[in-house]
C-alpha positions as CSV (number, residue, x, y, z in Angstrom):
1,M,174.5,182.4,103.6
2,V,174.9,178.7,104.1
3,N,171.9,176.7,103.0
4,Q,171.0,174.0,105.6
5,T,168.2,172.5,103.6
6,S,168.4,168.7,103.2
7,I,171.5,168.6,105.4
8,T,172.1,166.5,108.5
9,P,170.3,167.9,111.6
10,A,171.7,171.2,113.0
11,K,174.5,170.7,115.5
12,R,175.4,172.6,118.6
13,I,179.0,173.8,119.0
14,V,180.7,175.5,122.0
15,V,183.8,177.5,121.4
16,V,185.9,178.5,124.4
17,G,188.4,181.3,123.8
18,A,186.4,182.4,120.8
19,G,188.1,185.7,120.1
20,G,191.9,185.0,120.3
21,N,194.7,184.1,118.0
22,I,193.0,180.8,117.0
23,G,189.4,181.4,117.9
24,S,189.0,184.6,115.7
25,H,190.2,182.6,112.7
26,L,188.0,179.6,113.6
27,V,184.7,181.4,113.9
28,P,184.1,182.1,110.1
29,H,184.9,178.4,109.4
30,L,182.1,177.4,111.8
31,A,179.7,179.9,110.4
32,R,180.1,178.2,107.0
33,M,179.6,174.6,108.2
34,P,176.4,173.3,106.7
35,N,175.4,171.3,109.8
36,A,176.1,174.0,112.4
37,G,172.9,175.3,113.9
38,H,173.8,176.8,117.2
39,V,177.2,178.1,118.3
40,T,178.0,179.3,121.8
41,L,181.0,181.6,122.0
42,I,182.8,182.0,125.4
43,D,185.5,184.6,126.0
44,R,186.1,187.1,128.8
45,D,188.4,189.6,127.0
46,V,188.0,192.8,125.1
47,Y,189.9,193.5,121.9
48,E,193.0,195.8,122.2
49,A,195.1,197.5,119.6
50,K,197.9,195.0,120.0
51,N,195.5,192.2,118.9
52,L,195.4,193.6,115.3
53,S,198.6,192.0,114.3
54,S,197.8,188.5,115.6
55,Q,194.0,188.1,115.4
56,D,191.4,188.2,112.6
57,I,189.8,191.5,113.5
58,S,189.6,195.1,112.1
59,P,190.6,198.4,113.8
60,G,186.9,199.1,114.4
61,D,186.7,196.1,116.7
62,V,189.2,197.5,119.2
63,G,187.6,198.2,122.6
64,K,184.7,195.8,122.0
65,R,184.0,192.4,123.6
66,K,185.5,189.6,121.6
67,V,182.4,187.4,121.8
68,G,180.2,190.2,120.6
69,V,182.4,190.9,117.6
70,Q,182.6,187.3,116.6
71,A,178.9,186.5,117.2
72,R,177.9,189.4,114.9
73,R,180.4,188.2,112.4
74,M,178.9,184.7,112.4
75,R,175.4,186.1,111.8
76,R,176.6,188.2,108.9
77,I,178.0,185.1,107.2
78,N,175.0,182.9,108.0
79,H,171.9,184.7,109.2
80,E,170.2,181.4,109.9
81,L,172.8,180.4,112.5
82,Q,172.1,181.0,116.2
83,A,175.1,182.5,117.8
84,E,175.1,183.0,121.6
85,A,177.8,185.2,123.1
86,I,178.9,184.7,126.7
87,F,181.3,187.3,128.1
88,D,182.9,185.5,131.0
89,A,185.6,183.1,132.0
90,V,184.7,179.5,131.3
91,E,185.3,178.7,134.9
92,R,182.4,180.9,135.9
93,V,179.9,179.7,133.2
94,P,177.1,177.4,134.2
95,L,178.1,173.8,133.2
96,G,174.8,173.3,131.3
97,K,175.8,176.1,128.9
98,L,178.5,173.8,127.6
99,K,176.1,171.0,126.6
100,A,176.7,170.5,122.8
101,D,177.7,168.0,120.1
102,V,181.3,169.2,120.4
103,I,183.4,171.6,122.5
104,L,186.3,173.5,120.7
105,A,189.0,174.9,123.0
106,C,191.2,177.7,121.8
107,L,193.0,178.6,125.0
108,D,196.4,179.7,126.1
109,S,195.8,179.1,129.8
110,R,196.8,175.7,131.0
111,I,194.3,175.7,133.9
112,A,191.5,176.8,131.7
113,R,192.2,173.9,129.3
114,Q,192.1,171.6,132.3
115,H,188.7,173.0,133.4
116,V,187.3,172.6,129.9
117,S,188.6,169.0,129.6
118,Q,187.0,168.1,132.9
119,F,183.7,169.9,131.9
120,A,183.6,167.9,128.6
121,W,184.1,164.7,130.5
122,R,181.3,165.5,133.0
123,L,178.9,166.2,130.2
124,G,180.1,163.4,127.9
125,V,180.8,165.8,125.1
126,P,183.7,165.3,122.6
127,L,186.5,167.9,122.9
128,I,188.8,169.3,120.2
129,D,191.6,171.2,121.8
130,S,193.9,173.4,119.8
131,G,197.2,175.2,120.5
132,V,200.2,176.9,119.0
133,E,203.9,177.3,119.9
134,P,205.1,180.5,118.2
135,T,208.8,180.1,118.8
136,S,209.0,176.8,116.8
137,L,206.0,177.6,114.6
138,L,204.0,174.6,115.8
139,A,200.2,174.2,115.5
140,R,198.3,171.3,116.9
141,V,194.9,169.8,117.6
142,N,194.0,167.1,120.1
143,V,190.7,165.1,119.9
144,Y,189.2,163.6,123.0
145,V,186.0,161.5,123.3
146,P,185.0,161.0,127.0
147,G,184.7,157.5,128.4
148,P,186.1,155.6,131.4
149,E,188.9,154.0,129.4
150,S,189.6,157.0,127.0
151,P,192.6,159.3,127.5
152,C,191.9,162.8,128.7
153,L,194.0,165.9,128.6
154,E,195.6,165.2,132.0
155,C,196.5,161.6,131.1
156,A,199.6,163.0,129.4
157,W,200.5,165.3,132.3
158,D,203.2,164.7,134.9
159,D,204.1,166.6,138.1
160,R,205.7,169.4,136.2
161,D,202.5,170.1,134.2
162,Y,200.5,170.4,137.4
163,E,203.2,172.7,139.0
164,A,202.9,174.9,135.9
165,L,199.2,175.5,136.4
166,E,198.3,179.2,136.8
167,Q,197.1,180.0,140.3
168,T,193.6,181.2,141.0
169,Y,192.6,183.5,143.9
170,P,189.3,184.5,145.4
171,C,190.2,188.1,145.1
172,A,190.6,187.7,141.3
173,G,187.2,186.2,140.9
174,F,188.3,182.6,141.0
175,V,189.7,182.8,137.4
176,S,193.3,182.4,136.2
177,N,195.4,184.8,134.2
178,A,197.8,183.4,131.6
179,A,200.4,185.2,129.4
180,A,199.4,185.6,125.8
181,T,201.2,183.5,123.2
182,N,201.8,186.4,120.9
183,A,201.7,183.9,118.0
184,P,201.6,185.2,114.4
185,S,198.2,185.4,112.8
186,G,199.1,182.8,110.2
187,L,199.9,180.2,112.9
188,G,196.6,180.8,114.6
189,A,194.8,180.4,111.3
190,L,196.6,177.1,110.7
191,A,195.6,175.7,114.1
192,A,192.0,176.9,113.5
193,S,191.9,175.2,110.1
194,L,193.0,171.9,111.6
195,Q,190.4,172.3,114.4
196,A,187.6,173.1,111.9
197,I,188.4,170.1,109.8
198,E,188.3,167.7,112.7
199,C,185.1,169.3,113.9
200,Q,183.4,169.0,110.5
201,K,184.4,165.3,110.3
202,L,183.0,164.6,113.7
203,L,179.7,166.4,113.1
204,S,179.1,164.9,109.7
205,G,179.6,161.3,111.1
206,Q,183.0,160.5,109.5
207,F,184.1,159.0,112.8
208,E,186.6,156.6,111.3
209,S,188.7,159.5,110.0
210,V,188.5,161.7,113.2
211,A,191.8,161.8,115.1
212,V,190.2,160.5,118.3
213,S,192.7,160.1,121.2
214,K,195.4,161.6,118.9
215,Q,197.4,164.8,118.5
216,V,197.9,166.2,115.0
217,L,200.8,168.5,114.9
218,I,202.2,170.7,112.1
219,D,205.8,171.9,112.3
220,A,205.5,174.8,109.9
221,A,209.1,175.8,110.3
222,H,210.4,172.5,108.8
223,H,207.2,171.4,106.8
224,R,206.7,168.3,108.9
225,H,203.5,166.6,110.1
226,Y,203.2,164.4,113.2
227,V,200.4,162.2,114.6
228,T,200.7,161.0,118.1
229,A,198.3,158.5,119.8
230,F,197.4,158.8,123.5
231,R,196.4,156.1,125.9
232,R,194.5,156.1,129.1
233,N,196.9,156.7,132.0
234,P,195.9,154.5,135.0
235,N,197.6,157.0,137.3
236,C,195.8,160.0,135.9
237,R,194.7,162.4,138.6
238,F,191.4,163.0,137.0
239,D,188.7,160.4,137.8
240,H,187.3,160.3,134.1
241,E,183.7,160.1,135.4
242,V,180.9,161.0,133.0
243,W,177.9,162.3,135.0
244,R,174.3,161.3,134.5
245,I,172.7,164.7,134.7
246,R,169.0,165.1,135.4
247,S,166.8,168.1,135.2
248,L,165.7,169.6,138.5
249,G,162.6,171.0,136.8
250,F,162.8,174.4,138.6
251,F,164.2,177.8,138.0
252,P,166.7,178.8,140.7
253,S,164.2,181.4,142.0
254,E,161.5,178.8,142.5
255,I,163.0,176.6,145.2
256,T,164.8,177.3,148.4
257,L,168.0,175.6,149.7
258,G,166.0,174.1,152.6
259,Q,163.3,172.7,150.3
260,L,166.0,171.2,148.0
261,L,168.0,169.5,150.9
262,A,164.8,168.2,152.4
263,R,163.7,166.7,149.1
264,F,166.8,164.6,149.0
265,N,167.1,163.7,152.6
266,N,166.3,160.0,152.7
267,G,166.9,159.7,156.5
268,A,170.1,157.6,156.1
269,N,173.1,158.4,158.2
270,G,175.1,161.5,157.2
271,A,174.1,165.0,156.1
272,T,172.7,165.7,152.7
273,S,174.8,168.4,151.0
274,L,174.7,170.6,148.0
275,S,177.9,171.4,146.0
276,L,179.0,172.6,142.6
277,D,182.2,171.0,141.4
278,G,185.1,173.4,141.5
279,K,182.9,176.3,142.5
280,P,183.1,177.1,146.3
281,F,180.5,179.1,148.3
282,V,181.6,182.2,150.1
283,P,180.0,182.5,153.6
284,R,181.7,185.8,154.4
285,L,183.7,188.6,152.8
286,T,186.4,190.6,154.5
287,C,187.5,194.2,153.5
288,V,191.2,194.4,152.6
289,T,191.4,197.9,154.2
290,C,189.2,198.3,157.2
291,E,188.8,194.5,157.9
292,S,185.0,194.8,158.3
293,T,183.1,191.6,157.4
294,R,179.9,190.9,155.6
295,S,177.8,187.7,155.5
296,T,177.2,186.6,151.9
297,W,176.6,182.8,151.5
298,R,176.9,182.9,147.7
299,L,178.8,181.1,145.0
300,G,182.2,182.8,144.7
301,C,182.0,182.8,140.9
302,S,178.6,184.7,141.0
303,L,179.8,187.6,143.1
304,T,179.8,190.9,141.1
305,E,182.1,193.9,141.7
306,N,179.4,195.8,143.5
307,Q,178.8,192.8,145.8
308,T,182.5,192.7,146.8
309,R,182.7,196.4,147.6
310,C,182.9,197.4,151.2
311,T,180.0,199.6,152.2
312,A,182.0,201.2,155.1
313,C,185.1,202.4,153.2
314,G,184.4,201.6,149.5
315,H,187.4,199.3,149.1
316,P,187.4,195.7,147.8
317,M,186.3,192.8,149.9
318,I,187.8,189.3,149.5
319,A,187.0,185.8,150.6
320,A,189.9,184.4,152.7
321,G,190.7,180.7,152.4
322,F,188.9,179.8,155.6
323,D,185.9,181.7,154.4
324,L,185.2,179.2,151.6
325,T,183.2,176.1,151.7
326,E,182.6,173.4,149.1
327,R,179.3,172.1,150.5
328,L,176.2,173.4,152.1
329,T,174.2,171.3,154.5
330,A,171.1,172.0,156.7
331,E,173.4,171.8,159.7
332,S,176.2,174.1,158.4
333,V,174.2,177.1,157.3
334,P,172.0,179.6,159.3
335,P,168.2,179.2,159.1
336,N,167.8,182.4,157.1
337,V,170.1,180.9,154.4
338,L,168.0,177.7,154.2
339,A,165.0,180.0,153.5
340,R,166.7,181.7,150.5
341,P,166.0,180.6,146.9
342,L,168.9,179.0,145.0
343,A,169.1,182.2,142.9
344,N,170.0,184.2,146.1
345,L,172.9,181.8,146.6
346,G,174.3,182.5,143.2
347,L,172.9,179.5,141.3
348,R,171.9,180.4,137.7
349,R,169.9,178.7,135.0
350,G,172.1,175.9,133.6
351,D,174.2,175.4,136.7
352,V,174.8,171.7,137.5
353,F,175.0,170.8,141.2
354,G,175.7,167.6,143.1
355,I,173.4,166.6,145.9
356,G,173.5,163.7,148.3
357,K,175.7,162.1,150.9
358,D,179.3,160.8,150.8
359,D,178.3,157.3,149.6
360,R,176.2,158.7,146.7
361,V,175.9,162.0,144.9
362,D,173.5,162.7,142.1
363,H,173.8,165.5,139.6
364,Y,171.0,167.9,138.5
365,E,170.8,170.9,136.2
366,V,168.8,173.9,137.1
367,A,166.1,174.6,134.5
368,V,167.3,176.8,131.6
369,D,163.9,177.6,130.1
370,R,160.2,176.9,130.7
371,E,160.4,173.7,128.7
372,D,162.8,172.3,131.3
373,A,160.7,173.5,134.2
374,R,157.4,172.1,135.3
375,P,154.5,174.4,134.4
376,R,153.3,176.2,137.6
377,E,150.1,174.9,139.1
378,L,147.3,177.5,139.2
379,K,145.2,178.1,142.3
380,R,142.2,180.5,142.3
381,V,142.1,182.7,145.4
382,K,139.2,185.1,146.0
383,G,138.3,185.4,142.3
384,R,141.8,185.8,141.0
385,V,144.3,183.3,139.7
386,R,147.5,182.9,141.7
387,H,150.6,181.0,140.7
388,R,151.6,178.3,143.1
389,R,155.0,176.6,143.0
390,P,154.7,172.8,142.7
391,Q,157.0,170.3,144.3
392,P,160.3,169.6,142.5
393,R,160.0,167.2,139.5
394,L,163.0,165.1,138.7
395,C,163.3,163.8,135.2
396,A,166.3,162.3,133.3
397,V,167.9,164.4,130.6
398,Q,170.7,163.5,128.3
399,S,173.5,165.6,126.9
400,H,173.4,166.3,123.1
401,A,176.5,164.0,122.7
402,S,174.8,161.1,124.4
403,K,171.8,161.2,122.1
404,K,174.0,160.6,119.0
């Protein structure tokens, strides 16, 4: 067990790709960090027998969720550590779940790395991205600290990098699939060690020695070490905007779409709209076999397998390209959809949405727990107490990184 007494305040860490070639070696390092207090592990995969040769697991872990295995492992090493396991693709996870002091990416998918980079920027959270190249025995880490003039992951990309992005499809749940690197276990362990060292320096306040806006690369085949600095690319396709995210003060079950849109309708020209960056809504599903349709009006990333099953023939239903919409307005949705709570539209606790008009969009996070939500007002009716939903309260909230 790691003793955290008289140590710097406990830090929050998010690990994306927590169970793979790098992540499985990284987890025990994080569990032993004296200033780690809460670690969120995100991975959508299950361990297979073929992972035994490249990942830090045992035969008994085969068939189990990677995040579950690694979370239990962290608790065995340090029972004071809070380890949260999220079994899902990072593209589907509520953005608020990634609020932390640092995000560690251990991904082999290019588009997943792009998403994590953009999420880190929106939240203003430092990102340490790791990777390996097994053919040449290369291990690397890149460190990014969000800011308008700071380089991001995409600043080093050209047209070929964007063309190489894996495609995502509605029928695949709006997530990508990338081929595994099949890197040797030792190479993943090397990248994990580099990542853990940069993380420890960042969390302990040794900022002058952190490789900010740099790549540290080890060429294990030739025993060489390289450090490359990055600069902000003025032609970068990403806008580098760090959002100011406020708390909505309500759980998604406590306010309807119509109430929310009305709250932010200031009477100016244009329609007030609700959107979640990179997460389209699905108004309608179509069966791939019998072509029957069903009205849904939910976030595509929130749809479950049962919700995309045709009730007529039992086959899968998909959202065609023309059945997707990025924004919801009072004018674009049916009245019965306006009357639905945000939860029935697929919004979850921790989701961050944009609301406003073309000239100004503000960002709010759906309440995660009761401390984030306004306590319900109580009204006595015929001798009994009844809960009454108050009007939305809007209060500023900072990300963990911005408090530092």
